[in-house]
C-alpha positions in Angstrom: -7.1 38.7 4.8 -8.1 35.0 4.6 -6.0 34.7 1.4 -3.0 36.1 3.3 -3.6 33.8 6.2 -3.9 30.8 3.8 -0.7 31.7 2.1 1.1 32.1 5.4 -0.3 28.8 6.4 1.0 27.1 3.3 4.5 28.7 3.7 4.5 27.6 7.3 3.7 24.1 6.3 6.5 24.0 3.7 8.9 25.5 6.2 7.7 23.1 8.9 8.6 20.1 6.7 12.2 21.5 6.1 12.7 22.5 9.7 11.3 19.2 11.0 13.9 17.3 9.0 16.6 19.6 10.1 15.6 19.0 13.7 15.7 15.3 13.0 19.4 15.3 12.2 20.5 14.4 15.7 18.1 11.5 15.5 19.5 10.6 12.2 22.8 9.5 13.6 21.7 6.0 13.2 23.0 2.5 12.8 20.7 2.2 9.8 23.0 4.6 7.9 25.7 2.2 6.8 25.3 -0.1 3.9 24.4 -3.7 4.8 26.7 -6.5 3.8 25.2 -9.0 1.4 23.5 -11.9 3.3 25.1 -15.2 3.0 23.4 -17.6 0.5 21.4 -20.3 2.3 22.9 -23.7 1.6 19.3 -25.1 1.5 17.8 -22.7 -1.0 18.2 -22.0 -4.7 19.2 -18.5 -5.3 17.7 -17.2 -2.0 18.0 -13.4 -2.4 17.5 -11.3 0.7 17.2 -7.6 0.0 17.6 -8.0 -3.7 14.8 -7.3 -6.2 13.4 -10.3 -8.1 14.1 -8.5 -11.3 17.7 -9.2 -11.0 16.8 -12.7 -12.3 16.3 -11.0 -15.7 18.0 -8.5 -17.9 15.7 -5.8 -16.6 17.8 -5.3 -13.4 16.4 -2.7 -11.0 19.0 0.0 -10.2 19.9 0.3 -6.6 19.0 4.0 -6.5 15.6 4.4 -8.2 15.7 7.1 -10.9 13.0 9.8 -11.1 10.7 10.0 -14.0 7.8 12.0 -15.3 4.3 10.7 -14.8 1.2 11.4 -16.8 -0.2 14.8 -17.2 -2.8 14.3 -14.4 -0.1 13.4 -11.9 2.4 15.5 -10.0 5.5 13.5 -9.2 7.3 15.8 -6.8 10.0 15.9 -4.2 8.6 19.4 -3.4 7.4 18.4 0.0 10.4 16.2 0.9 13.3 17.2 -1.3 14.7 19.6 1.3 14.2 17.1 4.1 15.9 14.3 2.0 18.8 16.5 0.8 19.6 17.8 4.2 18.9 14.6 6.0 20.9 12.7 3.4 23.9 14.9 4.1 23.7 14.3 7.8 23.2 10.6 7.6 25.9 10.1 5.0 28.3 11.8 7.4 27.6 9.3 10.1 27.5 6.4 7.7 31.1 7.2 6.6 32.4 6.3 10.0 29.9 3.5 10.8 30.8 -0.1 10.3 28.8 -1.9 7.7 27.7 -4.5 10.2 25.9 -1.8 12.3 23.0 -1.7 9.8 20.0 -3.9 10.4 17.3 -3.6 7.7 14.3 -5.6 8.8 13.2 -8.5 6.6 14.5 -10.5 3.6 13.2 -12.2 0.5 14.0 -15.6 -0.8 13.2 -16.1 -4.5 13.2 -19.7 -5.6 12.5 -20.8 -9.2 9.8 -23.3 -9.9 10.4 -26.3 -12.1 8.1 -28.6 -14.2 6.4 -31.3 -12.3 5.9 -34.7 -13.8 2.3 -36.0 -13.7 1.8 -38.7 -11.1 1.9 -42.2 -12.2 -1.7 -43.8 -12.2 -0.6 -46.4 -9.6 1.4 -44.1 -7.4 -1.7 -43.0 -5.4 -0.3 -39.5 -5.5 -3.3 -37.3 -6.3 -1.7 -34.0 -5.5 -1.8 -33.1 -9.2 -4.3 -34.2 -11.8 -2.9 -35.9 -14.9 -2.1 -33.7 -17.8 -1.1 -34.0 -21.5 1.3 -31.1 -21.4 5.0 -31.8 -22.0 7.5 -31.2 -19.3 8.8 -27.8 -20.5 9.5 -24.4 -18.9 5.9 -23.5 -19.7 4.6 -26.9 -18.6 1.0 -27.0 -17.3 2.4 -28.1 -13.8 5.3 -26.5 -12.0 6.3 -26.4 -8.5 8.9 -26.9 -5.7 9.3 -30.1 -3.7 9.3 -29.9 0.0 12.4 -28.2 1.2 14.1 -26.4 4.1 14.5 -22.7 3.8 15.2 -19.7 5.9 12.4 -18.4 8.1 9.6 -16.5 6.4 6.0 -15.6 7.0 4.4 -14.6 3.7 4.5 -16.2 0.2 3.6 -15.3 -3.3 4.4 -16.3 -6.8 5.7 -14.0 -9.4 6.6 -14.3 -13.2 8.3 -12.3 -15.9 5.6 -10.5 -17.8 3.1 -8.5 -15.9 0.7 -8.5 -18.9 0.4 -12.3 -18.7 -2.2 -13.8 -16.5 -1.8 -17.0 -14.6 -4.8 -19.1 -15.6 -4.8 -21.9 -13.1 -4.3 -22.6 -9.4 -1.4 -21.9 -7.0 -1.2 -23.9 -3.8 1.4 -24.0 -1.0 2.0 -25.8 2.1 4.4 -24.7 4.8 6.1 -26.1 7.9 5.9 -24.1 11.2 9.3 -22.9 12.3 11.1 -25.3 14.6 8.6 -28.1 14.2 7.9 -31.1 11.9 4.3 -30.0 11.4 3.2 -29.2 7.8 0.1 -27.3 7.0 -2.6 -28.4 4.7 -2.5 -27.2 1.1 -3.5 -23.5 0.9 -4.8 -21.7 -2.1 -3.1 -18.5 -3.3 -5.3 -15.9 -5.0 -3.9 -15.7 -8.6 -6.0 -12.7 -9.6 -3.8 -9.8 -8.7 -2.9 -8.0 -11.8 -5.8 -5.5 -11.3 -3.9 -4.2 -8.2 -1.3 -2.1 -10.1 -0.3 1.3 -11.4 -2.3 2.6 -14.3 -1.2 1.8 -17.9 1.3 4.1 -19.5 2.4 5.6 -16.1 6.0 5.8 -15.2 5.5 3.2 -12.4 3.9 0.7 -14.7 6.3 1.1 -17.6 9.5 1.2 -15.5 10.6 -2.3 -16.8 10.7 -3.6 -13.3 7.1 -4.7 -12.8 6.3 -8.4 -12.9 3.3 -10.5 -12.9 2.3 -11.6 -9.4 -0.3 -13.5 -7.3 -1.8 -12.0 -4.2 0.4 -12.5 -1.1 -0.5 -15.1 1.4 0.3 -14.8 5.2 1.3 -18.2 6.6 3.0 -17.3 9.8 6.5 -18.1 11.0 7.7 -21.0 8.7 11.0 -22.6 7.7 9.8 -25.2 5.1 7.8 -24.9 1.9 6.2 -26.9 -0.9 4.6 -25.3 -4.0 2.4 -26.6 -6.9 1.1 -24.5 -9.8 -1.4 -26.1 -12.1 -2.5 -24.6 -15.4 -6.3 -24.4 -15.9 -7.6 -27.2 -18.2 -9.7 -26.2 -21.1 -12.4 -28.8 -20.3 -11.8 -31.0 -23.2 -11.1 -34.7 -22.3 -8.7 -36.8 -24.3 -9.4 -40.4 -25.3 -7.2 -41.6 -22.4 -9.3 -39.6 -19.9 -6.6 -36.9 -19.3 -7.5 -33.3 -19.3 -6.2 -31.1 -22.1 -4.3 -28.2 -20.7 -5.4 -24.7 -21.5 -3.0 -21.7 -21.6 0.5 -22.5 -20.7 1.8 -21.2 -17.4 3.7 -17.8 -17.5 7.5 -18.0 -17.9 9.9 -17.2 -15.1 7.7 -18.5 -12.2 9.3 -18.0 -8.8 8.0 -18.5 -5.3 8.7 -15.5 -3.1 9.2 -16.1 0.6 9.1 -12.9 2.6 10.4 -12.5 6.1 9.1 -9.3 7.6 11.8 -9.2 10.2 11.5 -7.5 13.6 11.1 -3.7 13.5 14.7 -2.5 14.4 13.2 0.8 15.6 10.7 -0.8 18.0 10.9 0.5 21.5 8.6 -0.1 24.5 5.9 2.7 24.2 5.6 5.1 27.0 2.9 4.0 29.4 1.0 7.3 29.4 0.9 8.0 25.6 0.4 4.7 23.8 2.6 4.4 20.8 2.3 8.0 19.5 5.6 9.3 20.7 8.6 9.9 18.4 11.4 7.3 18.4 14.9 8.4 18.9 18.2 7.3 17.3 16.8 5.6 14.2 15.9 8.2 11.6 17.6 7.8 8.2 17.3 10.4 5.5 14.5 8.5 3.9 12.6 8.0 7.1 13.0 11.7 7.9 11.5 12.6 4.6 8.6 10.1 5.0 7.9 11.5 8.4 8.3 15.1 7.5 5.4 15.1 5.0 3.1 14.5 8.0 4.8 17.2 10.1 1.7 19.3 10.4 -0.1 16.3 12.0 2.4 14.8 14.4 6.0 15.3 15.6 8.8 14.1 13.4 9.5 10.5 14.0 6.0 9.8 15.5 4.7 6.3 15.3 1.1 7.4 15.1 -0.9 10.5 14.1 -3.2 11.2 17.0 -7.0 11.3 16.7 -8.8 14.6 16.9 -12.3 15.3 18.1 -14.9 16.5 15.6 -14.7 20.0 16.9 -10.8 20.0 16.7 -11.0 18.6 13.2 -13.4 21.3 11.9 -11.5 24.1 13.7 -8.2 23.0 12.1 -9.9 22.7 8.7 -11.4 26.2 9.0 -8.0 27.5 10.1 -6.5 26.0 7.0 -8.9 28.1 5.0 -8.1 31.2 7.1 -11.4 31.3 8.7 -12.9 31.0 12.2 -15.9 28.9 13.2 -17.8 32.1 13.8 -17.2 33.3 10.3 -18.3 30.0 8.9 -21.5 30.1 10.9 -22.4 33.5 9.5 -23.0 32.0 6.0 -26.7 33.1 6.0 -25.9 36.8 6.5 -26.7 39.0 3.5 -23.7 40.0 1.4 -21.5 37.2 2.6 -19.3 36.6 -0.4 -17.1 33.6 -1.2 -13.4 34.3 -0.8 -11.0 32.1 -2.6 -9.6 29.2 -0.6 -6.3 27.4 -0.8 -5.4 26.0 -4.2 -6.2 22.4 -4.8 -2.7 21.1 -4.7 -0.7 18.7 -2.6 0.4 20.4 0.6 -1.0 21.0 4.0 -1.6 24.1 6.0 -3.2 22.8 9.2 -3.4 19.8 11.3 -6.1 18.2 9.2 -4.2 18.8 5.9 -5.2 20.4 2.7 -8.7 21.0 1.2 -9.8 21.9 -2.3 -12.1 24.7 -3.0 -15.0 22.2 -3.7 -16.0 22.2 -0.1 -15.0 25.7 0.7 -18.1 27.3 -0.7 -21.7 26.6 -1.4 -21.9 26.5 -5.2 -25.4 27.7 -5.2 -24.9 30.8 -3.0 -21.2 31.4 -3.3 -21.1 31.7 0.5 -18.7 30.0 2.9 -20.1 26.9 4.6 -19.4 24.8 7.6 -17.2 21.9 6.4 -18.6 18.4 6.2 -15.8 16.4 7.6 -15.4 13.5 10.1 -13.1 13.5 13.1 -9.6 12.6 12.2 -8.9 9.0 13.3 -5.8 7.8 14.8 -3.4 6.6 12.0 -0.3 4.5 12.6 2.5 5.9 10.5 4.9 4.1 8.3 7.4 4.5 11.1 4.9 2.9 13.5 4.7 -0.3 11.4 8.3 -0.4 10.8 8.7 0.5 7.1 12.2 0.2 5.7 12.2 3.5 3.8 15.2 2.5 1.8 13.2 0.0 -0.2 10.8 2.5 -1.9 11.6 5.0 -4.5 12.6 8.3 -3.0 10.2 10.8 -4.7 6.5 11.0 -3.7 3.9 10.9 -6.4 0.7 13.0 -6.2 -2.6 13.4 -8.0 -4.7 16.5 -8.1 -7.4 15.7 -5.5 -9.2 12.8 -3.9 -12.7 12.3 -5.4 -13.2 8.7 -4.5 -12.1 5.9 -2.2 -11.7 2.3 -3.5 -12.0 -0.5 -0.9 -10.0 -3.6 -1.2 -9.1 -6.7 0.7 -5.4 -7.9 0.6 -6.5 -11.6 0.0 -3.7 -12.6 2.3 -5.8 -14.7 4.6 -7.3 -14.0 8.0 -4.8 -16.1 10.1 -3.1 -13.2 11.8 -3.4 -11.5 15.1 -3.8 -7.7 15.3 -0.5 -7.5 17.0 1.0 -9.1 13.9 -0.6 -6.5 11.5 2.7 -4.4 11.3 4.5 -7.6 10.3 1.9 -8.4 7.7 2.1 -4.9 6.3 5.9 -4.9 6.2 5.7 -8.2 4.2 3.1 -6.9 1.7 5.3 -3.7 1.3 8.4 -5.8 0.6 6.4 -8.1 -1.8 5.0 -5.1 -3.7 8.4 -3.4 -4.1 11.0 -6.2 -4.1 9.1 -9.0 -5.7 6.5 -7.1 -7.9 8.6 -4.1 -8.9 6.3 -1.3 -7.7 7.7 2.0 -6.4 6.1 1.5 -3.0 3.3 -0.4 -1.3 0.2 0.0 -3.5 -2.5 1.0 -1.0 -2.8 4.4 0.5 -4.1 3.0 3.7 -4.5 -0.4 5.4 -6.9 -1.5 8.1 -6.5 -4.6 10.3 -9.3 -6.8 11.8 -9.3 -4.7 15.0 -10.0 -1.5 13.2 -6.5 0.0 13.4 -5.7 2.3 10.5 -2.2 2.4 9.0 -0.5 4.8 6.6 0.3 3.1 3.3 2.1 4.6 0.4 4.5 7.4 1.5 3.8 11.0 0.8 1.5 12.3 3.6 -1.7 10.9 4.9 -3.6 14.2 4.3 -2.3 14.6 0.7 -3.6 13.2 -2.6 -0.9 10.5 -2.9 -1.0 8.5 -6.1 -1.4 4.8 -5.3 -1.3 1.5 -7.3 -4.4 -0.2 -6.1 -7.1 0.0 -8.8 -5.8 -0.5 -12.4 -7.2 2.3 -14.4 -8.5 4.4 -11.6 -5.5 5.4 -9.4 -5.8 9.1 -10.5 -7.7 11.4 -8.1 -8.6 8.4 -5.8 -7.3 6.5 -2.8 -7.0 2.9 -2.0 -8.0 1.3 1.4 -7.2 -2.3 1.9 -8.5 -4.4 4.8 -6.0 -7.1 5.8 -7.6 -10.4 5.1 -9.8 -12.4 2.7 -13.5 -11.6 2.6 -14.9 -13.8 -0.2 -16.3 -16.3 2.3 -15.6 -14.7 5.7 -17.4 -11.6 7.1 -15.3 -8.6 7.7 -15.1 -7.6 11.3 -17.4 -4.8 12.3 -14.4 -2.8 13.7 -12.8 -2.9 10.2 -16.0 -1.6 8.5 -16.3 1.1 11.1 -12.7 2.1 10.5 -13.4 2.4 6.8 -16.2 4.9 7.6 -14.1 6.9 10.0 -11.1 7.1 7.6 -13.2 8.1 4.6 -15.3 10.6 6.6 -12.1 12.5 7.4 -10.0 12.0 4.2 -12.8 12.6 1.8 -13.9 15.6 3.9 -10.6 17.2 3.3 -11.4 17.3 -0.4 -15.1 18.0 -0.2 -16.4 14.7 -1.2 -19.7 13.2 0.0 -19.4 9.6 1.0 -23.0 8.8 -0.1 -22.5 10.6 -3.4 -21.4 9.9 -6.9 -18.4 11.2 -8.8 -16.8 10.9 -12.2 -13.3 9.5 -12.8 -11.5 9.1 -16.1 -10.5 5.6 -16.8 -6.8 4.9 -17.4 -7.6 1.6 -19.1 -8.8 -1.7 -17.8 -11.1 -4.6 -18.5 -14.4 -2.8 -17.7 -13.9 0.7 -19.2 -11.8 1.9 -22.1 -9.1 4.4 -21.6 -10.4 7.9 -21.5 -14.0 7.1 -20.6 -15.5 9.2 -17.8 -17.1 6.7 -15.5 -19.7 7.5 -12.9 -18.8 5.8 -9.6 -19.8 5.8 -6.0 -17.5 8.1 -4.0 -16.9 5.0 -1.8 -16.5 2.1 -4.3 -15.3 -1.4 -4.2 -12.4 -2.5 -6.3 -14.8 -4.5 -8.5 -16.6 -1.3 -9.4 -13.6 -0.2 -11.5 -12.3 -3.5 -12.6 -13.8 -7.0 -13.2 -12.4 -8.8 -10.0 -13.6 -10.5 -6.9 -11.9 -7.9 -4.8 -12.8 -6.8 -2.1 -14.6 -10.1 -1.6 -18.3 -10.5 -1.6 -18.8 -10.2 2.1 -16.9 -6.9 2.4 -18.4 -5.5 -0.8 -21.8 -6.1 0.8 -20.9 -3.9 3.7 -20.0 -0.8 1.7 -23.5 0.6 1.8 -23.3 0.6 5.5 -19.8 2.2 5.4 -21.1 5.0 3.1 -24.0 5.8 5.4 -21.9 5.8 8.5 -19.2 7.9 6.9 -21.7 10.5 5.8 -23.1 10.5 9.3 -19.6 11.1 10.7 -19.3 14.1 8.4 -22.5 15.6 9.7 -24.5 15.0 6.6 
C-alpha cells in the first residue's frame, strides 16, 4: 500500500508541475515576452556589451539558445521536471510575444565588458607609486595591464575575465570606482583572483562547452559610474641589477573588466501586508520563469517569491507522507515483525511538500525497520523569482545528480559592503557574472545566504531536488553548494548567517538521510587536492577548502563550521 501511495505521490508531483505551468499561462501574458532591442553603445565605453556574453569577443561565440548536451554518467541532465512546463508555457508566451512591441520587454541588468591594455611603468621621478616598476615589455601579456579612469554606464559589481579558464592569474587585481552622480572616488580595492576552483567539474558538459572563461571573484562596489583598473603580475622575487623586480608568469590573454548592473527587478511589486513577500506575482511569468517556478510546485504556489517555512512537526509529517506512511506507523518501529517496505526511488523528483528522500534514511539498516526521520524544519527560502532572476539568461534544461551526500560551504568573496535589502541585487549581479561573463550554464551555487540569515534559491531545478551545481571543482556530483554573501578571511561571519547554514542543511540533508555531524565519501572529479576517481572521505558539512586547495570560505567562516554541524544535527533531532 505504501508503495502505491508513493507512486501516486510521485505521479501527482509530475502532474502538478505540468498543471502548475498550464495554470500560469494567463500570468505568462507578459511584457517580458518580446525580444529586447539591442542597447545603444555607450559613447564613453569601449565595447560595452549589455546582455551579450563576453565570449562574443572570441571565436567561441555563445549561441543565443543554449543547446542541450549529455553530462557524465553520474549526472542526469533532464528537462523531465520542466519540459512540459516550458513547452506549453513557451507556446503561450510566444503567442503573446508575436503581438507585443519589442520595446515592451525590460530584462533587468546589463554587462559592460571593457578590454584592459598594457600599462607603462611609472617614471622614477613621477611620484606615481600606483604600480611597481617592472622589467616586462609592454605587450598583450605585459606584467601590468589596466584601464585608466573613465566614465561608464552605471554598475554595481566588477570582475575580471580572460580567455583560457585553465590559466590562473598570478598577481593582483585592484579597482577603484566613483559613486554614481558624484565626484567621489573610492580607495583601491583588491579583487580576489583565486576563483577557478568555483566551477563545473572537469570533463562535464558545462565545463567543456567552449564558453567558459577564466575569472576572478566578483566584487560588489555599489552604485557607480566611473572605474579605474590595474592588474599586476606577481614578481618571482629575483631583483635585477637596476633594482626592478623580475616579472613572474605573464598575465592571461584577453583580460577584460566586467561591469555588472543588476538592474531593478521588473517583477517587483509591493508585498501584501499580511503575508510578507511569499505571494505569487502576476502578469510577469515567461515560459522560462514558469518552468523555474514549476519545479517547486509542491512547496509553494506557481510564481511565489518565497517558499514558506514549515514547523518541525509539519516537515516530518510531509516527509512521512512522501514515503506513504503516517507518524503512527513510523513510531511503531519497535514492534515485532515490523518489516522495511521499499521507499521512493532515489531520483530527482518530489512527492510532498518537503521534497524527495532517498532510501538511506527510510529504514534502519541494522533492523530493516522504518524509522522516524531525522530532518530539520524547512526554513523559508526566497525563490529565484523572489530575487528577480532573469530566467532567459540561463540554459533551459536542469541538471541533476543522484543524491545529496554533502554540503560545501563557500563565501562569495564579493565584500561585505552591502545591506540585506541589497542582497537580491548582489545575487542578480553574481548570477549575471557567472553566466554572461564566466560562461556557466547558471549561477554556480545551489543556495545563497545573506548577512541577515535570509536563504535564497540558487541554481534552478528545485530546492528539494539534487541539482548539479558548479561550486566545488571536482566535487559537484552528489553534493550541494551554499555560499554566504561576503568575504570572511578577516571578518567574522554574522551569527545569523551561520545559523541559517545549520537550518538549511538540517532540512536539505535530512531529505536525503545525511547526518550533518557525520562523514561521507565522494568521488573526486579531479582537482588540486585529489586525483580524479579517488574516493575521498569528507565531513557531510565541509568547507570549500576541504575539497580544493583554496582560501574559501575564508578562515573566519571555516572556523564556524563545527558549530554549524552541531546545530544542524540538533535541528534534525540527533
